C-alpha positions, -999 to 999 in steps of 0.1 A, spaced: 711 450 71 703 480 39 719 472 8 750 491 1 745 517 -29 771 537 -52 755 563 -73 770 568 -106 767 604 -118 742 634 -105 727 646 -138 687 650 -142 680 613 -133 711 608 -111 699 638 -84 663 618 -82 682 586 -76 704 600 -51 677 617 -30 656 583 -29 686 563 -15 695 589 9 656 589 23 653 550 23 663 531 58 663 498 35 695 515 13 727 531 25 749 552 2 782 544 3 796 559 -27 794 583 -55 810 584 -85 812 620 -108 825 627 -141 834 664 -132 863 676 -115 847 704 -101 823 677 -83 853 656 -69 854 663 -33 818 675 -28 795 660 -4 772 638 -24 739 658 -4 753 688 -15 751 678 -52 718 665 -47 705 698 -31 702 677 4 719 682 37 752 666 40 752 626 37 788 620 48 800 604 15 820 628 -12 819 623 -48 851 611 -65 864 608 -99 885 580 -91 875 549 -112 895 523 -91 885 538 -57 847 531 -66 855 492 -83 876 488 -51 846 498 -26 826 478 -7 789 478 -21 761 458 -31 746 478 -61 756 504 -85 730 528 -97 744 537 -129 722 571 -141 751 588 -164 744 601 -198 748 575 -228 785 567 -239 769 556 -273 758 597 -274 782 614 -253 821 616 -247 849 601 -268 845 566 -262 808 549 -274 823 519 -253 830 533 -220 794 524 -203 799 488 -213 838 487 -201 825 506 -168 795 479 -167 822 449 -168 845 464 -143 819 469 -117 801 435 -122 836 420 -121 843 431 -86 809 419 -74 789 443 -74 754 445 -89 748 473 -116 713 489 -125 715 513 -155 692 539 -175 714 544 -202 701 511 -225 712 477 -229 676 471 -214 674 437 -239 709 435 -246 709 402 -265 700 427 -301 736 438 -299 752 404 -306 766 374 -290 799 388 -286 784 419 -259 764 391 -243 792 372 -237 812 402 -221 785 411 -195 777 376 -189 815 366 -181 819 397 -158 787 387 -141 801 350 -134 837 364 -121 817 387 -95 789 367 -88 769 396 -98 737 410 -117 731 433 -144 699 451 -153 687 477 -173 654 496 -171 638 530 -179 605 548 -186 602 543 -222 617 521 -230 616 503 -196 579 503 -187 553 524 -210 563 510 -244 569 471 -232 561 460 -194 528 478 -199 515 460 -229 531 425 -219 509 431 -186 479 441 -207 482 407 -227 472 387 -197 439 397 -206 441 384 -240 423 356 -257 442 362 -292 465 389 -301 466 403 -338 489 434 -331 508 452 -304 509 491 -314 527 517 -289 526 552 -302 547 582 -285 537 614 -298 554 646 -287 554 683 -286 586 698 -280 573 734 -286 576 745 -248 602 721 -237 634 744 -224 663 726 -229 685 736 -259 712 710 -248 686 680 -253 666 695 -285 694 708 -305 724 692 -292 714 657 -284 683 652 -305 696 670 -336 664 693 -341 675 728 -355 702 713 -378 704 712 -415 700 674 -431 740 676 -438 744 681 -400 719 657 -386 733 631 -405 771 639 -393 762 650 -358 734 626 -348 745 596 -361 754 582 -328 720 594 -313 702 579 -337 724 543 -336 716 544 -295 682 553 -303 675 527 -328 692 504 -304 665 513 -274 636 504 -294 648 474 -310 651 463 -276 621 472 -268 604 454 -298 622 422 -291 617 420 -256 576 422 -260 581 391 -288 599 371 -264 576 380 -236 551 368 -257 569 335 -271 570 349 -309 600 343 -331 602 376 -352 614 372 -389 634 405 -386 629 442 -368 625 467 -395 631 508 -390 616 533 -410 626 570 -403 611 606 -418 622 641 -413 603 674 -417 621 706 -423 605 739 -408 590 760 -436 597 790 -415 616 801 -387 597 785 -356 601 799 -321 602 773 -293 613 774 -257 642 759 -264 655 785 -292 648 791 -325 644 762 -351 654 780 -387 639 773 -419 654 745 -437 666 728 -407 648 696 -389 621 703 -370 602 668 -370 612 633 -365 589 602 -374 603 567 -364 591 533 -363 601 503 -352 583 468 -363 589 434 -356 579 415 -384 565 376 -389 556 366 -419 555 399 -440 531 413 -411 538 438 -386 529 423 -353 552 447 -326 550 482 -337 567 510 -317 560 546 -335 573 580 -321 561 612 -337 583 643 -324 575 678 -332 596 708 -325 560 729 -332 526 721 -335 527 733 -374 552 702 -382 540 673 -395 506 679 -407 501 643 -422 519 627 -392 495 613 -361 486 636 -337 470 625 -299 485 609 -271 506 580 -261 490 552 -260 492 513 -263 470 490 -282 465 453 -285 444 443 -317 428 409 -311 403 396 -286 398 417 -265 407 446 -280 424 469 -255 436 506 -258 451 530 -232 458 566 -238 479 587 -218 478 626 -220 508 650 -218 505 652 -182 503 614 -173 535 617 -152 547 653 -136 583 642 -138 595 615 -164 632 615 -150 619 608 -116 601 582 -127 631 567 -147 651 572 -112 624 556 -94 622 523 -116 660 518 -111 659 526 -73 630 502 -68 642 475 -86 678 474 -63 658 446 -36 650 424 -69 682 427 -85 702 422 -55 683 391 -45 686 377 -81 706 351 -95 742 364 -113 738 370 -147 719 396 -171 685 398 -156 660 416 -180 626 425 -169 613 392 -181 635 375 -157 624 396 -127 596 391 -103 567 419 -113 582 450 -95 566 471 -69 578 500 -48 580 486 -11 580 505 20 574 541 6 536 547 10 532 574 33 513 609 33 527 638 16 515 668 42 533 653 74 563 635 86 563 599 95 585 576 110 605 558 89 598 519 88 624 493 77 612 471 47 608 437 66 631 411 54 622 376 70 602 349 54 566 356 53 568 391 66 535 410 53 554 437 33 569 416 8 541 408 -22 529 376 -28 548 359 -53 579 379 -45 611 364 -29 616 377 9 645 398 11 678 384 29 688 395 60 728 405 53 746 416 26 775 384 30 742 362 29 731 378 -2 762 376 -20 767 338 -14 733 333 -28 743 349 -63 748 319 -87 758 323 -119 732 320 -148 734 287 -164 
């Protein structure tokens, strides 16, 4: 029996997720939620640029909650940044989890303990009521800046410091909605402080989660997580693919989050964003990188084209997590709690069509990676095996 999936939203990430669900024989689309009135009643396939799938989108939240499904792929824009209610995502998670559906999201809360005991309690109680599992994932955070250094750590005899650096130049990025409206470029310092406050809070939360998860994965007790922020204003009008960044407005952002032990920065995530190559002359340049100082020293770099479509990568990390999340015990299950996530049953040439093969779900099946739990044979059996996290 395939896993029954509800797709939540069809934005840049959601469309990729929807297409993947539709083409995989071990997944079955049974519902589609949209926030937009104009999309309600439209076939999900049409919204994803595909042939009709026989599932129509709805903006009726209660209908989605009542639907019989194994998991919800929640890939909307984060309510901490967008909309009138910053808590809308958490409210939706709790309602869906309480109804017995697992939730996999890409909006944050990858390591929710950093938001405090009250939020953890809400999520855990919802999971307990529904016998369901909550999981959050992404690309960075969610893979490059946390899963990768933790994987590299297995080669270490001694670790002195973990350093993740993200360096991006958005001069050729053509989205004014993301660059100006969401990320706050092109705003005066006063406008940035006022308009980007929710975005900065969300971003800070993402990378505090990132640092804390690495620390817990390494068995390190942090004294604190500190944050530093620098901004550079344009010294002249700058022409970019997203539009003009006016003189005197924000043209560069430099962030650092660091997990501190005994006054020493042990785990560091540094982010450097430029809207133009002329910005931030004294700031680091180069590529995305992960460095582990210690024995042995390790350093890997990723050029600007290391992944052809980061939004698709984000979506696939969520889609490929479905079997693992659906088989996991009830509760909050982070990337530290799940087995090593591997894409199953999707290898095929690009040039010619091949027959789709169902992923084996019997104990001992060869398609199940060593050390991973075999897939169960039916949705009812999967749900019956869910047990609340102690």
